[in-house]
N, CA and C atoms of all chains as a GROMACS GRO file, in nm:
protein
  648
    1MET      N    1   4.312   7.294   9.663
    1MET     CA    2   4.303   7.197   9.759
    1MET      C    3   4.445   7.218   9.838
    2ALA      N    4   4.439   7.217   9.980
    2ALA     CA    5   4.530   7.230  10.048
    2ALA      C    6   4.587   7.106  10.155
    3TRP      N    7   4.724   7.106  10.183
    3TRP     CA    8   4.745   6.991  10.273
    3TRP      C    9   4.650   6.946  10.390
    4THR      N   10   4.641   6.824  10.427
    4THR     CA   11   4.531   6.861  10.546
    4THR      C   12   4.638   6.880  10.689
    5VAL      N   13   4.585   6.884  10.784
    5VAL     CA   14   4.667   6.895  10.940
    5VAL      C   15   4.765   6.813  10.927
    6ALA      N   16   4.720   6.711  10.911
    6ALA     CA   17   4.797   6.581  10.959
    6ALA      C   18   4.914   6.597  10.852
    7GLN      N   19   4.892   6.645  10.714
    7GLN     CA   20   4.997   6.631  10.664
    7GLN      C   21   5.121   6.744  10.647
    8GLN      N   22   5.032   6.844  10.670
    8GLN     CA   23   5.148   6.976  10.752
    8GLN      C   24   5.236   6.934  10.857
    9ILE      N   25   5.182   6.877  10.959
    9ILE     CA   26   5.270   6.847  11.078
    9ILE      C   27   5.360   6.726  11.004
   10ARG      N   28   5.356   6.656  10.936
   10ARG     CA   29   5.444   6.550  10.845
   10ARG      C   30   5.531   6.619  10.768
   11LEU      N   31   5.490   6.701  10.729
   11LEU     CA   32   5.589   6.804  10.626
   11LEU      C   33   5.680   6.869  10.720
   12GLN      N   34   5.642   6.903  10.813
   12GLN     CA   35   5.726   7.039  10.887
   12GLN      C   36   5.836   6.947  10.953
   13MET      N   37   5.818   6.792  10.997
   13MET     CA   38   5.888   6.696  11.019
   13MET      C   39   5.963   6.694  10.903
   14GLU      N   40   5.953   6.639  10.802
   14GLU     CA   41   6.049   6.619  10.698
   14GLU      C   42   6.156   6.733  10.662
   15ARG      N   43   6.080   6.869  10.708
   15ARG     CA   44   6.150   6.984  10.659
   15ARG      C   45   6.280   6.991  10.769
   16GLY      N   46   6.226   6.944  10.894
   16GLY     CA   47   6.308   6.944  11.024
   16GLY      C   48   6.443   6.823  10.954
   17ILE      N   49   6.415   6.730  10.919
   17ILE     CA   50   6.490   6.640  10.878
   17ILE      C   51   6.586   6.662  10.784
   18LEU      N   52   6.516   6.701  10.664
   18LEU     CA   53   6.630   6.724  10.589
   18LEU      C   54   6.688   6.869  10.573
   19SER      N   55   6.670   6.983  10.672
   19SER     CA   56   6.743   7.092  10.667
   19SER      C   57   6.883   7.035  10.748
   20LYS      N   58   6.864   6.893  10.860
   20LYS     CA   59   6.976   6.876  10.938
   20LYS      C   60   7.068   6.782  10.822
   21TYR      N   61   7.031   6.735  10.762
   21TYR     CA   62   7.113   6.635  10.667
   21TYR      C   63   7.111   6.667  10.535
   22PHE      N   64   7.041   6.711  10.500
   22PHE     CA   65   7.059   6.773  10.320
   22PHE      C   66   7.022   6.928  10.338
   23PRO      N   67   7.086   7.015  10.397
   23PRO     CA   68   7.070   7.157  10.394
   23PRO      C   69   7.074   7.238  10.264
   24ALA      N   70   7.132   7.182  10.167
   24ALA     CA   71   7.081   7.248  10.058
   24ALA      C   72   6.981   7.235   9.992
   25PHE      N   73   6.903   7.154  10.028
   25PHE     CA   74   6.775   7.164   9.947
   25PHE      C   75   6.674   7.257   9.995
   26ARG      N   76   6.590   7.277   9.919
   26ARG     CA   77   6.490   7.393   9.904
   26ARG      C   78   6.361   7.308   9.878
   27TRP      N   79   6.238   7.390   9.939
   27TRP     CA   80   6.115   7.356   9.905
   27TRP      C   81   6.055   7.434   9.811
   28ILE      N   82   6.009   7.383   9.698
   28ILE     CA   83   5.916   7.459   9.601
   28ILE      C   84   5.754   7.462   9.615
   29ASN      N   85   5.708   7.572   9.571
   29ASN     CA   86   5.537   7.545   9.578
   29ASN      C   87   5.511   7.432   9.718
   30PRO      N   88   5.538   7.497   9.873
   30PRO     CA   89   5.544   7.410   9.940
   30PRO      C   90   5.375   7.421   9.994
   31THR      N   91   5.300   7.504   9.936
   31THR     CA   92   5.171   7.483  10.004
   31THR      C   93   5.065   7.415   9.890
   32ASN      N   94   5.118   7.396   9.782
   32ASN     CA   95   5.004   7.340   9.675
   32ASN      C   96   5.052   7.156   9.672
   33PRO      N   97   4.957   7.148   9.712
   33PRO     CA   98   5.005   6.936   9.702
   33PRO      C   99   5.014   6.908   9.596
   34PHE      N  100   4.967   6.964   9.439
   34PHE     CA  101   4.970   6.924   9.333
   34PHE      C  102   5.132   6.955   9.253
   35ARG      N  103   5.189   7.068   9.356
   35ARG     CA  104   5.287   7.114   9.245
   35ARG      C  105   5.415   7.124   9.355
   36THR      N  106   5.414   7.056   9.474
   36THR     CA  107   5.523   7.042   9.603
   36THR      C  108   5.675   6.982   9.537
   37HIS      N  109   5.741   7.007   9.557
   37HIS     CA  110   5.873   6.924   9.528
   37HIS      C  111   6.008   6.993   9.605
   38ILE      N  112   6.086   6.932   9.609
   38ILE     CA  113   6.199   6.972   9.706
   38ILE      C  114   6.301   6.925   9.591
   39GLU      N  115   6.420   7.053   9.601
   39GLU     CA  116   6.536   6.995   9.518
   39GLU      C  117   6.668   7.060   9.574
   40GLY      N  118   6.768   7.011   9.539
   40GLY     CA  119   6.921   7.036   9.576
   40GLY      C  120   6.990   7.001   9.522
   41ASN      N  121   7.119   7.067   9.563
   41ASN     CA  122   7.254   7.002   9.501
   41ASN      C  123   7.302   6.932   9.557
   42VAL      N  124   7.380   6.806   9.498
   42VAL     CA  125   7.456   6.694   9.606
   42VAL      C  126   7.592   6.703   9.519
   43CYS      N  127   7.680   6.664   9.607
   43CYS     CA  128   7.825   6.658   9.533
   43CYS      C  129   7.886   6.511   9.580
   44THR      N  130   7.911   6.467   9.474
   44THR     CA  131   7.969   6.321   9.505
   44THR      C  132   8.114   6.345   9.552
   45ASN      N  133   8.157   6.222   9.586
   45ASN     CA  134   8.291   6.178   9.630
   45ASN      C  135   8.428   6.228   9.529
   46PRO      N  136   8.391   6.226   9.400
   46PRO     CA  137   8.478   6.290   9.296
   46PRO      C  138   8.486   6.439   9.274
   47MET      N  139   8.407   6.493   9.360
   47MET     CA  140   8.345   6.634   9.354
   47MET      C  141   8.288   6.668   9.222
   48ASN      N  142   8.197   6.580   9.178
   48ASN     CA  143   8.097   6.625   9.064
   48ASN      C  144   7.953   6.675   9.126
   49LEU      N  145   7.913   6.777   9.051
   49LEU     CA  146   7.818   6.851   9.146
   49LEU      C  147   7.693   6.781   9.049
   50TYR      N  148   7.562   6.766   9.096
   50TYR     CA  149   7.430   6.708   9.047
   50TYR      C  150   7.333   6.767   9.130
   51THR      N  151   7.238   6.775   9.047
   51THR     CA  152   7.097   6.850   9.128
   51THR      C  153   6.953   6.760   9.099
   52LEU      N  154   6.903   6.712   9.261
   52LEU     CA  155   6.815   6.608   9.230
   52LEU      C  156   6.673   6.689   9.291
   53ARG      N  157   6.587   6.629   9.232
   53ARG     CA  158   6.438   6.673   9.245
   53ARG      C  159   6.348   6.606   9.315
   54VAL      N  160   6.289   6.587   9.401
   54VAL     CA  161   6.173   6.508   9.468
   54VAL      C  162   6.031   6.548   9.430
   55TYR      N  163   5.951   6.470   9.391
   55TYR     CA  164   5.823   6.557   9.368
   55TYR      C  165   5.777   6.482   9.473
   56VAL      N  166   5.687   6.568   9.571
   56VAL     CA  167   5.609   6.536   9.681
   56VAL      C  168   5.445   6.504   9.646
   57PRO      N  169   5.403   6.392   9.618
   57PRO     CA  170   5.265   6.334   9.594
   57PRO      C  171   5.162   6.428   9.697
   58PRO      N  172   5.076   6.446   9.644
   58PRO     CA  173   4.936   6.517   9.698
   58PRO      C  174   4.899   6.450   9.799
   59ASP      N  175   4.882   6.295   9.843
   59ASP     CA  176   4.853   6.226   9.897
   59ASP      C  177   4.984   6.140  10.026
   60PHE      N  178   5.119   6.224   9.968
   60PHE     CA  179   5.219   6.217  10.098
   60PHE      C  180   5.162   6.194  10.202
   61PRO      N  181   5.180   6.085  10.286
   61PRO     CA  182   5.300   6.026  10.286
   61PRO      C  183   5.254   5.868  10.212
   62ASN      N  184   5.120   5.866  10.189
   62ASN     CA  185   5.085   5.725  10.142
   62ASN      C  186   5.129   5.688  10.000
   63SER      N  187   5.186   5.748   9.913
   63SER     CA  188   5.267   5.743   9.786
   63SER      C  189   5.394   5.781   9.773
   64ARG      N  190   5.463   5.668   9.702
   64ARG     CA  191   5.574   5.707   9.714
   64ARG      C  192   5.631   5.804   9.580
   65PRO      N  193   5.724   5.890   9.621
   65PRO     CA  194   5.765   6.011   9.559
   65PRO      C  195   5.824   6.007   9.461
   66ASP      N  196   5.838   6.075   9.321
   66ASP     CA  197   5.922   6.038   9.204
   66ASP      C  198   6.051   6.120   9.262
   67MET      N  199   6.141   6.089   9.226
   67MET     CA  200   6.308   6.148   9.218
   67MET      C  201   6.344   6.138   9.105
   68VAL      N  202   6.408   6.254   9.005
   68VAL     CA  203   6.471   6.284   8.913
   68VAL      C  204   6.625   6.358   8.922
   69VAL      N  205   6.682   6.332   8.819
   69VAL     CA  206   6.826   6.401   8.821
   69VAL      C  207   6.807   6.527   8.729
   70ILE      N  208   6.770   6.661   8.788
   70ILE     CA  209   6.791   6.749   8.679
   70ILE      C  210   6.849   6.866   8.628
   71TRP      N  211   7.018   6.814   8.714
   71TRP     CA  212   7.132   6.861   8.642
   71TRP      C  213   7.239   6.785   8.683
   72PRO      N  214   7.351   6.739   8.564
   72PRO     CA  215   7.346   6.799   8.446
   72PRO      C  216   7.226   6.762   8.354
   73HIS      N  217   7.192   6.791   8.251
   73HIS     CA  218   7.107   6.751   8.213
   73HIS      C  219   7.119   6.819   8.037
   74PRO      N  220   7.120   6.717   7.946
   74PRO     CA  221   7.092   6.536   8.002
   74PRO      C  222   7.207   6.490   8.045
   75LEU      N  223   7.141   6.389   8.133
   75LEU     CA  224   7.249   6.314   8.208
   75LEU      C  225   7.280   6.185   8.110
   76LYS      N  226   7.424   6.199   8.082
   76LYS     CA  227   7.445   6.096   8.028
   76LYS      C  228   7.535   6.013   8.077
   77GLY      N  229   7.552   5.887   8.082
   77GLY     CA  230   7.646   5.787   8.132
   77GLY      C  231   7.742   5.727   8.053
   78TYR      N  232   7.821   5.615   8.086
   78TYR     CA  233   7.922   5.569   8.026
   78TYR      C  234   7.962   5.577   7.878
   79ALA      N  235   8.053   5.679   7.811
   79ALA     CA  236   8.071   5.699   7.701
   79ALA      C  237   7.907   5.746   7.645
   80GLY      N  238   7.880   5.825   7.693
   80GLY     CA  239   7.765   5.888   7.646
   80GLY      C  240   7.626   5.850   7.636
   81ARG      N  241   7.605   5.739   7.698
   81ARG     CA  242   7.467   5.655   7.688
   81ARG      C  243   7.384   5.733   7.763
   82ASP      N  244   7.296   5.745   7.683
   82ASP     CA  245   7.145   5.804   7.686
   82ASP      C  246   7.065   5.723   7.831
   83LEU      N  247   7.028   5.809   7.945
   83LEU     CA  248   6.964   5.698   8.044
   83LEU      C  249   6.810   5.776   8.027
   84GLY      N  250   6.775   5.811   7.960
   84GLY     CA  251   6.619   5.867   7.990
   84GLY      C  252   6.501   5.741   7.985
   85GLU      N  253   6.580   5.619   7.950
   85GLU     CA  254   6.480   5.494   7.933
   85GLU      C  255   6.468   5.435   8.063
   86THR      N  256   6.375   5.320   8.065
   86THR     CA  257   6.342   5.230   8.144
   86THR      C  258   6.460   5.165   8.152
   87SER      N  259   6.548   5.115   8.258
   87SER     CA  260   6.623   5.013   8.296
   87SER      C  261   6.679   4.956   8.402
   88ALA      N  262   6.636   4.831   8.426
   88ALA     CA  263   6.660   4.772   8.539
   88ALA      C  264   6.787   4.770   8.568
   89SER      N  265   6.888   4.739   8.507
   89SER     CA  266   7.040   4.757   8.513
   89SER      C  267   7.069   4.874   8.553
   90MET      N  268   7.000   4.990   8.524
   90MET     CA  269   7.066   5.094   8.590
   90MET      C  270   6.987   5.185   8.689
   91HIS      N  271   6.885   5.093   8.739
   91HIS     CA  272   6.770   5.156   8.825
   91HIS      C  273   6.694   5.256   8.794
   92THR      N  274   6.652   5.277   8.674
   92THR     CA  275   6.621   5.369   8.623
   92THR      C  276   6.462   5.376   8.586
   93LEU      N  277   6.371   5.456   8.575
   93LEU     CA  278   6.236   5.441   8.529
   93LEU      C  279   6.250   5.548   8.410
   94SER      N  280   6.124   5.522   8.311
   94SER     CA  281   6.158   5.629   8.211
   94SER      C  282   6.105   5.790   8.300
   95ALA      N  283   6.195   5.826   8.165
   95ALA     CA  284   6.218   6.005   8.175
   95ALA      C  285   6.059   6.068   8.243
   96LEU      N  286   6.094   6.151   8.342
   96LEU     CA  287   5.988   6.259   8.387
   96LEU      C  288   6.006   6.368   8.404
   97ASP      N  289   5.918   6.440   8.337
   97ASP     CA  290   5.939   6.580   8.283
   97ASP      C  291   6.047   6.628   8.218
   98GLY      N  292   6.100   6.492   8.127
   98GLY     CA  293   6.224   6.514   8.058
   98GLY      C  294   6.368   6.489   8.116
   99TYR      N  295   6.353   6.442   8.252
   99TYR     CA  296   6.483   6.403   8.338
   99TYR      C  297   6.479   6.249   8.353
  100VAL      N  298   6.593   6.196   8.391
  100VAL     CA  299   6.647   6.092   8.412
  100VAL      C  300   6.584   6.055   8.564
  101GLN      N  301   6.488   5.947   8.575
  101GLN     CA  302   6.417   5.902   8.698
  101GLN      C  303   6.474   5.809   8.746
  102ILE      N  304   6.538   5.826   8.872
  102ILE     CA  305   6.561   5.709   8.981
  102ILE      C  306   6.500   5.590   9.014
  103CYS      N  307   6.513   5.488   8.995
  103CYS     CA  308   6.431   5.388   9.075
  103CYS      C  309   6.473   5.346   9.225
  104HIS      N  310   6.408   5.413   9.292
  104HIS     CA  311   6.473   5.368   9.420
  104HIS      C  312   6.358   5.268   9.530
  105TYR      N  313   6.268   5.309   9.558
  105TYR     CA  314   6.190   5.213   9.646
  105TYR      C  315   6.077   5.115   9.590
  106LYS      N  316   6.080   4.992   9.595
  106LYS     CA  317   5.994   4.917   9.529
  106LYS      C  318   5.846   4.927   9.604
  107ASP      N  319   5.799   4.923   9.739
  107ASP     CA  320   5.718   4.916   9.812
  107ASP      C  321   5.752   5.025   9.895
  108TRP      N  322   5.650   5.065   9.880
  108TRP     CA  323   5.651   5.252   9.972
  108TRP      C  324   5.594   5.228  10.103
  109SER      N  325   5.643   5.253  10.221
  109SER     CA  326   5.555   5.291  10.308
  109SER      C  327   5.578   5.407  10.358
  110PRO      N  328   5.425   5.433  10.429
  110PRO     CA  329   5.449   5.607  10.501
  110PRO      C  330   5.573   5.648  10.580
  111ASP      N  331   5.621   5.517  10.654
  111ASP     CA  332   5.704   5.515  10.727
  111ASP      C  333   5.827   5.626  10.671
  112LEU      N  334   5.857   5.589  10.543
  112LEU     CA  335   5.982   5.608  10.443
  112LEU      C  336   5.989   5.752  10.491
  113THR      N  337   6.074   5.846  10.490
  113THR     CA  338   6.087   5.988  10.469
  113THR      C  339   6.149   6.021  10.324
  114LEU      N  340   6.135   6.156  10.296
  114LEU     CA  341   6.184   6.215  10.204
  114LEU      C  342   6.360   6.204  10.208
  115TYR      N  343   6.385   6.230  10.346
  115TYR     CA  344   6.521   6.205  10.387
  115TYR      C  345   6.594   6.082  10.296
  116PHE      N  346   6.507   5.963  10.327
  116PHE     CA  347   6.591   5.867  10.276
  116PHE      C  348   6.587   5.856  10.169
  117VAL      N  349   6.479   5.903  10.082
  117VAL     CA  350   6.465   5.910   9.941
  117VAL      C  351   6.605   6.004   9.869
  118VAL      N  352   6.645   6.092   9.917
  118VAL     CA  353   6.715   6.181   9.901
  118VAL      C  354   6.885   6.096   9.903
  119LEU      N  355   6.922   6.033  10.069
  119LEU     CA  356   7.012   5.941  10.069
  119LEU      C  357   7.050   5.834   9.933
  120LYS      N  358   6.920   5.801   9.920
  120LYS     CA  359   6.909   5.671   9.818
  120LYS      C  360   6.948   5.739   9.691
  121GLY      N  361   6.915   5.880   9.633
  121GLY     CA  362   6.984   5.938   9.545
  121GLY      C  363   7.120   5.943   9.574
  122ARG      N  364   7.143   6.007   9.662
  122ARG     CA  365   7.316   6.020   9.674
  122ARG      C  366   7.349   5.929   9.664
  123ILE      N  367   7.324   5.831   9.686
  123ILE     CA  368   7.411   5.681   9.690
  123ILE      C  369   7.377   5.643   9.517
  124TRP      N  370   7.265   5.663   9.476
  124TRP     CA  371   7.280   5.594   9.326
  124TRP      C  372   7.372   5.700   9.252
  125LEU      N  373   7.345   5.823   9.276
  125LEU     CA  374   7.468   5.904   9.189
  125LEU      C  375   7.609   5.879   9.235
  126GLU      N  376   7.643   5.786   9.373
  126GLU     CA  377   7.766   5.754   9.367
  126GLU      C  378   7.837   5.628   9.288
  127ALA      N  379   7.724   5.565   9.281
  127ALA     CA  380   7.722   5.464   9.188
  127ALA      C  381   7.763   5.473   9.048
  128PHE      N  382   7.666   5.569   9.027
  128PHE     CA  383   7.686   5.644   8.902
  128PHE      C  384   7.828   5.689   8.860
  129GLU      N  385   7.871   5.742   8.954
  129GLU     CA  386   8.034   5.782   8.924
  129GLU      C  387   8.114   5.657   8.863
  130GLY      N  388   8.084   5.552   8.941
  130GLY     CA  389   8.162   5.403   8.920
  130GLY      C  390   8.117   5.385   8.769
  131HIS      N  391   7.963   5.388   8.724
  131HIS     CA  392   7.962   5.364   8.610
  131HIS      C  393   8.023   5.445   8.490
  132LYS      N  394   8.013   5.563   8.554
  132LYS     CA  395   8.072   5.688   8.404
  132LYS      C  396   8.225   5.621   8.416
  133SER      N  397   8.290   5.591   8.507
  133SER     CA  398   8.436   5.555   8.460
  133SER      C  399   8.466   5.465   8.435
  134THR      N  400   8.377   5.334   8.450
  134THR     CA  401   8.432   5.189   8.434
  134THR      C  402   8.339   5.105   8.326
  135GLY      N  403   8.199   5.197   8.288
  135GLY     CA  404   8.091   5.152   8.211
  135GLY      C  405   8.004   5.034   8.256
  136GLN      N  406   8.065   4.981   8.396
  136GLN     CA  407   7.921   4.900   8.440
  136GLN      C  408   7.826   4.933   8.479
  137PRO      N  409   7.729   4.866   8.460
  137PRO     CA  410   7.582   4.918   8.523
  137PRO      C  411   7.564   4.955   8.655
  138LEU      N  412   7.460   5.006   8.680
  138LEU     CA  413   7.463   5.043   8.841
  138LEU      C  414   7.406   4.937   8.909
  139ASP      N  415   7.348   4.841   8.859
  139ASP     CA  416   7.352   4.720   8.947
  139ASP      C  417   7.458   4.613   8.996
  140HIS      N  418   7.564   4.659   8.911
  140HIS     CA  419   7.737   4.619   8.956
  140HIS      C  420   7.746   4.682   9.082
  141TYR      N  421   7.692   4.779   9.126
  141TYR     CA  422   7.723   4.861   9.235
  141TYR      C  423   7.614   4.866   9.340
  142LEU      N  424   7.473   4.860   9.282
  142LEU     CA  425   7.344   4.886   9.380
  142LEU      C  426   7.257   4.743   9.345
  143SER      N  427   7.276   4.675   9.459
  143SER     CA  428   7.151   4.542   9.443
  143SER      C  429   7.023   4.565   9.406
  144HIS      N  430   6.945   4.475   9.385
  144HIS     CA  431   6.774   4.481   9.297
  144HIS      C  432   6.721   4.475   9.464
  145MET      N  433   6.578   4.511   9.510
  145MET     CA  434   6.532   4.502   9.580
  145MET      C  435   6.447   4.382   9.559
  146ALA      N  436   6.419   4.282   9.642
  146ALA     CA  437   6.400   4.144   9.672
  146ALA      C  438   6.222   4.178   9.619
  147MET      N  439   9.290   5.004  10.915
  147MET     CA  440   9.241   5.105  10.813
  147MET      C  441   9.187   5.182  10.896
  148ALA      N  442   9.227   5.271  10.801
  148ALA     CA  443   9.151   5.416  10.821
  148ALA      C  444   9.056   5.470  10.742
  149ASP      N  445   8.981   5.579  10.784
  149ASP     CA  446   8.828   5.628  10.682
  149ASP      C  447   8.894   5.668  10.562
  150SER      N  448   8.819   5.636  10.446
  150SER     CA  449   8.834   5.657  10.348
  150SER      C  450   8.731   5.762  10.275
  151HIS      N  451   8.768   5.851  10.203
  151HIS     CA  452   8.665   5.907  10.110
  151HIS      C  453   8.697   5.877   9.960
  152ASN      N  454   8.776   5.818   9.959
  152ASN     CA  455   8.842   5.768   9.826
  152ASN      C  456   8.714   5.729   9.740
  153PRO      N  457   8.696   5.769   9.626
  153PRO     CA  458   8.596   5.725   9.540
  153PRO      C  459   8.570   5.563   9.519
  154ARG      N  460   8.709   5.532   9.466
  154ARG     CA  461   8.725   5.384   9.419
  154ARG      C  462   8.686   5.317   9.546
  155ASP      N  463   8.750   5.339   9.671
  155ASP     CA  464   8.696   5.283   9.810
  155ASP      C  465   8.556   5.264   9.805
  156ILE      N  466   8.494   5.376   9.776
  156ILE     CA  467   8.315   5.393   9.808
  156ILE      C  468   8.259   5.269   9.694
  157GLN      N  469   8.325   5.287   9.566
  157GLN     CA  470   8.261   5.212   9.466
  157GLN      C  471   8.256   5.074   9.512
  158LYS      N  472   8.438   5.020   9.539
  158LYS     CA  473   8.458   4.880   9.581
  158LYS      C  474   8.348   4.822   9.701
  159HIS      N  475   8.325   4.926   9.798
  159HIS     CA  476   8.238   4.882   9.928
  159HIS      C  477   8.079   4.842   9.870
  160LEU      N  478   8.066   4.917   9.791
  160LEU     CA  479   7.923   4.908   9.694
  160LEU      C  480   7.920   4.779   9.644
  161VAL      N  481   8.001   4.751   9.573
  161VAL     CA  482   8.011   4.646   9.484
  161VAL      C  483   8.031   4.524   9.583
  162ARG      N  484   8.095   4.530   9.689
  162ARG     CA  485   8.100   4.423   9.777
  162ARG      C  486   7.977   4.389   9.856
  163THR      N  487   7.927   4.504   9.886
  163THR     CA  488   7.771   4.479   9.900
  163THR      C  489   7.659   4.452   9.818
  164ALA      N  490   7.663   4.457   9.740
  164ALA     CA  491   7.589   4.459   9.614
  164ALA      C  492   7.629   4.266   9.588
  165GLU      N  493   7.732   4.228   9.560
  165GLU     CA  494   7.749   4.093   9.561
  165GLU      C  495   7.718   4.002   9.656
  166ASN      N  496   7.705   4.073   9.753
  166ASN     CA  497   7.730   3.941   9.865
  166ASN      C  498   7.578   3.992   9.942
  167GLY      N  499   7.508   4.066   9.920
  167GLY     CA  500   7.386   4.110   9.975
  167GLY      C  501   7.394   4.161  10.108
  168ILE      N  502   7.528   4.203  10.175
  168ILE     CA  503   7.525   4.204  10.319
  168ILE      C  504   7.633   4.326  10.320
  169ALA      N  505   7.652   4.400  10.397
  169ALA     CA  506   7.740   4.492  10.394
  169ALA      C  507   7.920   4.386  10.427
  170PRO      N  508   8.008   4.462  10.420
  170PRO     CA  509   8.150   4.355  10.445
  170PRO      C  510   8.134   4.386  10.588
  171ALA      N  511   8.239   4.285  10.661
  171ALA     CA  512   8.212   4.276  10.803
  171ALA      C  513   8.310   4.376  10.853
  172ASP      N  514   8.416   4.420  10.756
  172ASP     CA  515   8.490   4.510  10.824
  172ASP      C  516   8.519   4.657  10.817
  173GLN      N  517   8.394   4.695  10.746
  173GLN     CA  518   8.398   4.827  10.724
  173GLN      C  519   8.264   4.842  10.701
  174GLU      N  520   8.202   4.996  10.719
  174GLU     CA  521   8.109   5.029  10.677
  174GLU      C  522   8.067   5.152  10.636
  175LEU      N  523   7.968   5.197  10.546
  175LEU     CA  524   7.975   5.318  10.443
  175LEU      C  525   7.891   5.403  10.537
  176ILE      N  526   7.957   5.524  10.572
  176ILE     CA  527   7.900   5.642  10.616
  176ILE      C  528   7.850   5.771  10.546
  177PHE      N  529   7.752   5.825  10.568
  177PHE     CA  530   7.723   5.931  10.504
  177PHE      C  531   7.742   6.054  10.612
  178ASP      N  532   7.849   6.155  10.562
  178ASP     CA  533   7.853   6.298  10.641
  178ASP      C  534   7.773   6.395  10.607
  179PRO      N  535   7.692   6.428  10.684
  179PRO     CA  536   7.618   6.546  10.637
  179PRO      C  537   7.668   6.648  10.641
  180GLN      N  538   7.763   6.701  10.685
  180GLN     CA  539   7.829   6.839  10.709
  180GLN      C  540   7.933   6.817  10.596
  181THR      N  541   7.956   6.693  10.510
  181THR     CA  542   8.050   6.741  10.412
  181THR      C  543   7.964   6.677  10.256
  182GLY      N  544   7.874   6.609  10.298
  182GLY     CA  545   7.794   6.561  10.195
  182GLY      C  546   7.860   6.406  10.153
  183GLN      N  547   8.001   6.381  10.183
  183GLN     CA  548   8.044   6.268  10.132
  183GLN      C  549   8.018   6.136  10.201
  184LEU      N  550   8.050   6.061  10.126
  184LEU     CA  551   8.053   5.903  10.158
  184LEU      C  552   8.176   5.910  10.205
  185VAL      N  553   8.188   5.808  10.320
  185VAL     CA  554   8.296   5.748  10.359
  185VAL      C  555   8.316   5.626  10.414
  186VAL      N  556   8.412   5.530  10.384
  186VAL     CA  557   8.419   5.408  10.395
  186VAL      C  558   8.486   5.410  10.555
  187HIS      N  559   8.444   5.350  10.663
  187HIS     CA  560   8.476   5.378  10.769
  187HIS      C  561   8.504   5.227  10.850
  188PRO      N  562   8.604   5.193  10.895
  188PRO     CA  563   8.626   5.072  10.996
  188PRO      C  564   8.520   5.058  11.074
  189ARG      N  565   8.440   4.929  11.054
  189ARG     CA  566   8.337   4.881  11.182
  189ARG      C  567   8.380   4.842  11.316
  190GLY      N  568   8.309   4.887  11.423
  190GLY     CA  569   8.343   4.888  11.540
  190GLY      C  570   8.421   4.979  11.593
  191VAL      N  571   8.473   5.112  11.507
  191VAL     CA  572   8.540   5.225  11.565
  191VAL      C  573   8.476   5.314  11.574
  192PRO      N  574   8.454   5.418  11.709
  192PRO     CA  575   8.386   5.496  11.714
  192PRO      C  576   8.379   5.606  11.613
  193GLN      N  577   8.249   5.637  11.548
  193GLN     CA  578   8.267   5.735  11.467
  193GLN      C  579   8.296   5.909  11.532
  194TRP      N  580   8.337   5.971  11.411
  194TRP     CA  581   8.420   6.106  11.458
  194TRP      C  582   8.283   6.237  11.484
  195ASN      N  583   8.155   6.199  11.398
  195ASN     CA  584   8.078   6.262  11.403
  195ASN      C  585   7.933   6.227  11.461
  196PRO      N  586   7.874   6.272  11.553
  196PRO     CA  587   7.753   6.205  11.592
  196PRO      C  588   7.618   6.197  11.498
  197ASP      N  589   7.647   6.294  11.401
  197ASP     CA  590   7.546   6.315  11.294
  197ASP      C  591   7.566   6.234  11.175
  198ALA      N  592   7.704   6.187  11.204
  198ALA     CA  593   7.695   6.086  11.065
  198ALA      C  594   7.592   5.960  11.042
  199VAL      N  595   7.566   5.933  10.943
  199VAL     CA  596   7.478   5.804  10.885
  199VAL      C  597   7.546   5.701  10.872
  200VAL      N  598   7.519   5.601  10.916
  200VAL     CA  599   7.539   5.453  10.860
  200VAL      C  600   7.432   5.434  10.759
  201ALA      N  601   7.493   5.425  10.632
  201ALA     CA  602   7.440   5.429  10.494
  201ALA      C  603   7.395   5.265  10.466
  202ASP      N  604   7.469   5.161  10.514
  202ASP     CA  605   7.469   5.009  10.497
  202ASP      C  606   7.335   4.947  10.474
  203GLN      N  607   7.220   4.963  10.545
  203GLN     CA  608   7.108   4.927  10.550
  203GLN      C  609   7.036   4.953  10.429
  204ILE      N  610   7.057   5.115  10.378
  204ILE     CA  611   6.987   5.125  10.242
  204ILE      C  612   7.041   5.054  10.116
  205THR      N  613   7.167   5.037  10.114
  205THR     CA  614   7.222   4.994  10.009
  205THR      C  615   7.213   4.808  10.020
  206GLN      N  616   7.211   4.771  10.125
  206GLN     CA  617   7.162   4.653  10.142
  206GLN      C  618   7.023   4.618  10.094
  207ASP      N  619   6.921   4.700  10.123
  207ASP     CA  620   6.801   4.676  10.071
  207ASP      C  621   6.775   4.678   9.950
  208GLY      N  622   6.881   4.744   9.902
  208GLY     CA  623   6.876   4.722   9.729
  208GLY      C  624   6.800   4.865   9.666
  209PHE      N  625   6.783   4.860   9.544
  209PHE     CA  626   6.701   4.940   9.464
  209PHE      C  627   6.613   4.892   9.382
  210PHE      N  628   6.474   4.970   9.368
  210PHE     CA  629   6.399   4.898   9.280
  210PHE      C  630   6.448   4.911   9.129
  211GLY      N  631   6.458   4.788   9.074
  211GLY     CA  632   6.490   4.792   8.933
  211GLY      C  633   6.467   4.683   8.865
  212LYS      N  634   6.414   4.563   8.928
  212LYS     CA  635   6.354   4.469   8.865
  212LYS      C  636   6.253   4.457   8.831
  213TYR      N  637   6.174   4.504   8.887
  213TYR     CA  638   6.022   4.470   8.820
  213TYR      C  639   5.964   4.632   8.797
  214HIS      N  640   5.913   4.666   8.713
  214HIS     CA  641   5.856   4.805   8.676
  214HIS      C  642   5.712   4.798   8.660
  215PRO      N  643   5.628   4.891   8.688
  215PRO     CA  644   5.499   4.882   8.632
  215PRO      C  645   5.464   4.920   8.514
  216LEU      N  646   5.385   4.866   8.451
  216LEU     CA  647   5.315   4.875   8.308
  216LEU      C  648   5.272   5.024   8.305
   0.00000   0.00000   0.00000
């Protein structure tokens, strides 16, 4: 199975946007709809390096892409807290492929882009820095979607 | 108030936004794609970088964390 023409056009647009705002991100298995994902490094304001991965679903843009933190691995929170489980207060879902999964959008819309997802991941990581230093859960820094 | 990259200022901005459901009236959160850094910027002051993105709407919208699929 291959990406449809409409999907290829959309993915090309996504590439252009991501290359502008997150140029460190690369596309992995871009021609296989069942294995395509993007991943790249982001550096938080305290200058800590993380790697985000976003899985592009085969029916993209109609389904929500999943996003995980693949490095550091394992990702530990304040006082070594394990983050691999579903937690509303930490805005995480159950681990995916063994990695901490960030809970980003509740209602997905085809209008949303991979860029928005990665930007949410960037902001989540900055809030995570606050959690690491204070012990406050992520929802102290990031509210829940209505 | 000047621009701040200080992590504590960024975190304070996030907390204020989360507490009130809306970003503070006096400042906005900017993502600078050139540096990858978040910046707290005085609202109403022209930005230095036309490619910089105001990220307040994303933080105001919140994160999906209250309801989980079974």
